C-alpha positions as semicolon CSV with decimal commas, in nm:
position;residue;x (nm);y (nm);z (nm)
1;M;-2,988;6,135;-6,184
2;P;-3,036;5,936;-6,397
3;E;-2,803;6,088;-6,658
4;L;-2,705;5,987;-7,011
5;P;-2,524;5,662;-6,916
6;E;-2,806;5,548;-6,687
7;V;-3,071;5,622;-6,949
8;E;-2,866;5,455;-7,223
9;T;-2,825;5,147;-7,002
10;T;-3,201;5,142;-6,945
11;V;-3,272;5,171;-7,318
12;R;-3,040;4,883;-7,401
13;A;-3,197;4,663;-7,134
14;L;-3,555;4,738;-7,245
15;R;-3,510;4,682;-7,619
16;P;-3,515;4,299;-7,617
17;L;-3,807;4,299;-7,373
18;L;-4,033;4,554;-7,540
19;V;-3,966;4,594;-7,913
20;N;-4,256;4,446;-8,115
21;Q;-4,478;4,433;-7,807
22;A;-4,821;4,602;-7,816
23;I;-4,949;4,839;-7,548
24;T;-5,291;4,731;-7,424
25;Y;-5,363;4,981;-7,144
26;V;-5,221;5,267;-6,940
27;H;-5,285;5,309;-6,568
28;N;-5,181;5,614;-6,369
29;N;-5,223;5,725;-6,007
30;W;-5,016;6,043;-6,020
31;P;-5,163;6,279;-6,284
32;R;-4,853;6,500;-6,299
33;H;-4,660;6,211;-6,453
34;I;-4,856;6,267;-6,773
35;A;-4,710;6,587;-6,916
36;T;-4,906;6,581;-7,241
37;P;-5,177;6,507;-7,350
38;S;-5,441;6,424;-7,087
39;L;-5,447;6,081;-6,928
40;A;-5,763;5,989;-7,118
41;E;-5,610;6,089;-7,452
42;T;-5,285;5,914;-7,363
43;Q;-5,477;5,594;-7,296
44;Y;-5,669;5,629;-7,623
45;R;-5,366;5,707;-7,838
46;L;-5,144;5,432;-7,696
47;H;-5,400;5,151;-7,700
48;G;-5,292;4,885;-7,950
49;R;-4,975;5,063;-8,057
50;H;-4,673;4,845;-8,122
51;I;-4,334;4,948;-7,991
52;Q;-4,117;4,959;-8,302
53;A;-3,795;5,096;-8,155
54;I;-3,650;5,235;-7,831
55;N;-3,377;5,497;-7,840
56;R;-3,239;5,777;-7,626
57;R;-3,219;6,153;-7,675
58;A;-3,033;6,329;-7,394
59;K;-3,201;6,196;-7,076
60;Y;-3,526;6,100;-7,255
61;L;-3,626;5,747;-7,351
62;V;-3,781;5,763;-7,698
63;F;-4,031;5,489;-7,788
64;T;-4,119;5,490;-8,157
65;L;-4,470;5,348;-8,192
66;S;-4,685;5,228;-8,478
67;G;-4,926;5,479;-8,628
68;G;-4,681;5,769;-8,609
69;E;-4,696;5,815;-8,233
70;T;-4,394;5,865;-8,007
71;L;-4,384;5,794;-7,635
72;L;-4,125;5,997;-7,445
73;I;-4,031;5,922;-7,084
74;H;-3,805;6,138;-6,869
75;L;-3,698;5,968;-6,547
76;K;-3,601;6,298;-6,377
77;M;-3,447;6,256;-6,030
78;S;-3,564;5,917;-5,909
79;G;-3,738;5,735;-6,193
80;R;-3,671;5,382;-6,308
81;L;-3,845;5,149;-6,552
82;L;-3,903;4,778;-6,498
83;V;-4,079;4,503;-6,688
84;V;-4,266;4,248;-6,476
85;D;-4,561;4,010;-6,491
86;R;-4,885;4,204;-6,453
87;H;-4,989;3,990;-6,156
88;E;-4,683;4,091;-5,954
89;T;-4,778;4,325;-5,669
90;A;-4,685;4,681;-5,754
91;D;-4,465;4,886;-5,523
92;K;-4,626;5,201;-5,381
93;H;-4,384;5,413;-5,584
94;V;-4,510;5,277;-5,918
95;H;-4,722;5,559;-6,058
96;T;-4,764;5,488;-6,430
97;V;-4,811;5,144;-6,584
98;F;-4,816;5,040;-6,950
99;G;-4,983;4,703;-7,004
100;L;-4,838;4,476;-7,273
101;K;-5,011;4,219;-7,490
102;N;-4,778;3,944;-7,368
103;G;-4,912;3,973;-7,012
104;Q;-4,632;4,186;-6,874
105;E;-4,625;4,550;-6,768
106;L;-4,378;4,831;-6,814
107;R;-4,386;5,007;-6,477
108;F;-4,260;5,358;-6,408
109;W;-4,129;5,362;-6,050
110;D;-4,069;5,714;-5,926
111;Q;-4,023;5,781;-5,556
112;R;-3,998;6,160;-5,589
113;K;-4,271;6,185;-5,855
114;F;-4,085;6,427;-6,083
115;G;-4,085;6,195;-6,387
116;R;-4,276;6,288;-6,700
117;V;-4,454;6,102;-6,983
118;Y;-4,528;6,256;-7,323
119;V;-4,725;6,116;-7,617
120;T;-4,674;6,314;-7,934
121;R;-4,668;6,291;-8,311
122;H;-4,406;6,566;-8,316
123;P;-4,126;6,469;-8,072
124;E;-3,915;6,766;-8,180
125;Q;-4,162;6,987;-7,992
126;V;-4,029;6,831;-7,671
127;L;-3,673;6,751;-7,778
128;G;-3,600;7,041;-8,008
129;R;-3,431;7,269;-7,753
130;L;-3,171;7,009;-7,656
131;G;-2,806;7,054;-7,740
132;P;-2,590;6,808;-7,935
133;E;-2,537;6,448;-7,828
134;P;-2,186;6,435;-7,681
135;L;-2,109;6,081;-7,798
136;E;-2,213;6,126;-8,160
137;T;-1,951;6,181;-8,430
138;A;-2,108;6,518;-8,512
139;F;-2,000;6,645;-8,170
140;T;-1,648;6,743;-8,269
141;I;-1,387;6,951;-8,091
142;Q;-1,475;7,232;-8,330
143;V;-1,843;7,212;-8,235
144;L;-1,758;7,230;-7,867
145;A;-1,524;7,524;-7,928
146;Q;-1,797;7,711;-8,115
147;R;-2,048;7,651;-7,838
148;L;-1,802;7,772;-7,574
149;H;-1,700;8,080;-7,769
150;G;-1,818;8,405;-7,615
151;R;-1,984;8,239;-7,316
152;S;-1,893;8,389;-6,981
153;R;-2,068;8,123;-6,770
154;L;-1,894;7,901;-6,518
155;L;-1,802;7,566;-6,666
156;K;-1,990;7,343;-6,421
157;P;-2,336;7,508;-6,458
158;L;-2,280;7,531;-6,834
159;L;-2,220;7,157;-6,865
160;L;-2,547;7,096;-6,679
161;D;-2,739;7,311;-6,928
162;Q;-2,919;7,064;-7,155
163;A;-2,942;7,325;-7,430
164;F;-2,561;7,349;-7,434
165;V;-2,490;6,975;-7,455
166;A;-2,738;6,694;-7,398
167;G;-2,738;6,431;-7,126
168;I;-2,471;6,548;-6,881
169;G;-2,579;6,579;-6,519
170;N;-2,405;6,636;-6,190
171;I;-2,200;6,317;-6,172
172;Y;-2,056;6,327;-6,522
173;A;-1,999;6,704;-6,519
174;D;-1,777;6,665;-6,211
175;E;-1,597;6,368;-6,361
176;S;-1,548;6,539;-6,698
177;L;-1,397;6,850;-6,541
178;F;-1,160;6,637;-6,335
179;Y;-1,042;6,441;-6,639
180;A;-0,992;6,770;-6,825
181;R;-0,803;6,920;-6,529
182;L;-1,038;7,221;-6,534
183;H;-1,170;7,396;-6,225
184;P;-1,553;7,403;-6,214
185;Q;-1,544;7,783;-6,166
186;R;-1,345;7,850;-6,481
187;L;-1,524;8,077;-6,725
188;A;-1,607;7,906;-7,052
189;N;-1,457;8,181;-7,264
190;T;-1,116;8,152;-7,094
191;L;-1,034;7,804;-7,222
192;T;-0,738;7,766;-7,456
193;S;-0,758;7,547;-7,764
194;A;-0,573;7,274;-7,577
195;E;-0,816;7,295;-7,287
196;V;-1,116;7,273;-7,520
197;T;-0,966;6,958;-7,670
198;A;-0,906;6,818;-7,321
199;L;-1,265;6,893;-7,219
200;H;-1,404;6,726;-7,533
201;T;-1,196;6,414;-7,465
202;A;-1,294;6,417;-7,097
203;I;-1,669;6,443;-7,162
204;Q;-1,660;6,145;-7,393
205;K;-1,436;5,949;-7,157
206;A;-1,662;6,006;-6,856
207;L;-1,983;5,919;-7,042
208;T;-1,834;5,616;-7,216
209;L;-1,706;5,480;-6,886
210;G;-2,048;5,538;-6,732
211;I;-2,212;5,334;-7,007
212;E;-1,952;5,056;-6,984
213;R;-2,019;5,032;-6,610
214;E;-2,397;5,049;-6,669
215;G;-2,457;5,365;-6,472
216;A;-2,393;5,487;-6,120
217;S;-2,612;5,342;-5,844
218;I;-2,534;5,623;-5,601
219;D;-2,889;5,717;-5,504
220;L;-3,199;5,542;-5,635
221;Y;-3,087;5,429;-5,979
222;V;-3,089;5,060;-6,062
223;K;-3,109;4,882;-6,395
224;P;-3,447;4,749;-6,520
225;D;-3,371;4,406;-6,375
226;G;-3,319;4,561;-6,031
227;S;-2,942;4,517;-6,023
228;K;-2,701;4,804;-5,961
229;G;-2,469;4,977;-6,201
230;D;-2,099;4,998;-6,116
231;M;-1,992;5,352;-6,204
232;Q;-2,009;5,456;-5,838
233;N;-1,701;5,240;-5,784
234;A;-1,504;5,422;-6,054
235;V;-1,573;5,791;-5,986
236;A;-1,270;6,012;-5,945
237;V;-1,424;6,302;-5,753
238;F;-1,802;6,279;-5,727
239;R;-1,905;6,251;-5,359
240;R;-1,546;6,179;-5,257
241;T;-1,519;6,489;-5,037
242;G;-1,219;6,463;-4,805
243;L;-1,082;6,150;-4,970
244;P;-0,744;6,166;-5,145
245;C;-0,732;6,250;-5,513
246;K;-0,649;5,938;-5,709
247;E;-0,390;6,135;-5,907
248;C;-0,211;6,353;-5,650
249;G;-0,341;6,260;-5,304
250;T;-0,484;6,604;-5,226
251;P;-0,820;6,582;-5,042
252;I;-1,118;6,625;-5,274
253;E;-1,317;6,939;-5,200
254;R;-1,685;7,024;-5,234
255;M;-1,860;7,350;-5,316
256;V;-2,207;7,448;-5,431
257;L;-2,244;7,600;-5,778
258;G;-2,583;7,686;-5,920
259;G;-2,745;7,502;-5,632
260;R;-2,563;7,177;-5,713
261;S;-2,294;6,997;-5,515
262;T;-1,966;7,015;-5,702
263;H;-1,662;6,799;-5,630
264;F;-1,309;6,869;-5,749
265;C;-0,939;6,837;-5,675
266;P;-0,799;7,181;-5,585
267;N;-0,451;7,073;-5,698
268;C;-0,525;6,897;-6,028
269;Q;-0,799;7,130;-6,151
270;T;-0,709;7,488;-6,238
């Protein structure tokens, strides 16, 4: 968390607030937030830059800046971004702050402190290893089939691999596998053509629903205005251990795969 739908929701909320604004300063009290370059160079390179566009790549927020610079922010496990008046008292979990010319601040709140900030002229150096975007038209059934071919990994850990497909995390991997009626321990290279098609449809369904419901406020995620998303009220299996499957009534089960909690219906998913 946050995953593709939560990051996409954040991007869409920030665009009208930040595009065309200029960055006037950067404050930081947790050095590990700044992945590259140094804090001093980050402050120098961002000063006076205008935010020209805000987009998403996988779970990264991508700020295109004037002068050829790109600001990348990864929220990791607990990060959130909010825009407030600079005179508003900052919460103790705000660790990086970007001052804006209009008197506001973009604040990076991060309770667990795993978030990362990058300033680069070559964003592909950070983003280049990522797999395809699952909601883009280029991500076809054929592309998914090719990426699955010859892989003997379990489906659930494979879906979490950002080099395999970008943006899917624990929530949407569980939901996708349920929609596809695939057991999380199935080997990728055992899927039939029909099952590959079902998985492709399920991935897009789960992520699209997550975006429509503006993310899942299950742990710490909230939207930039502080309000909650609604996907937590629409999940089919995630964190529903012991509750009846919405399709067949069988209790949802939980297991740990690759160190991650995994939720599934033992009757619907084979």
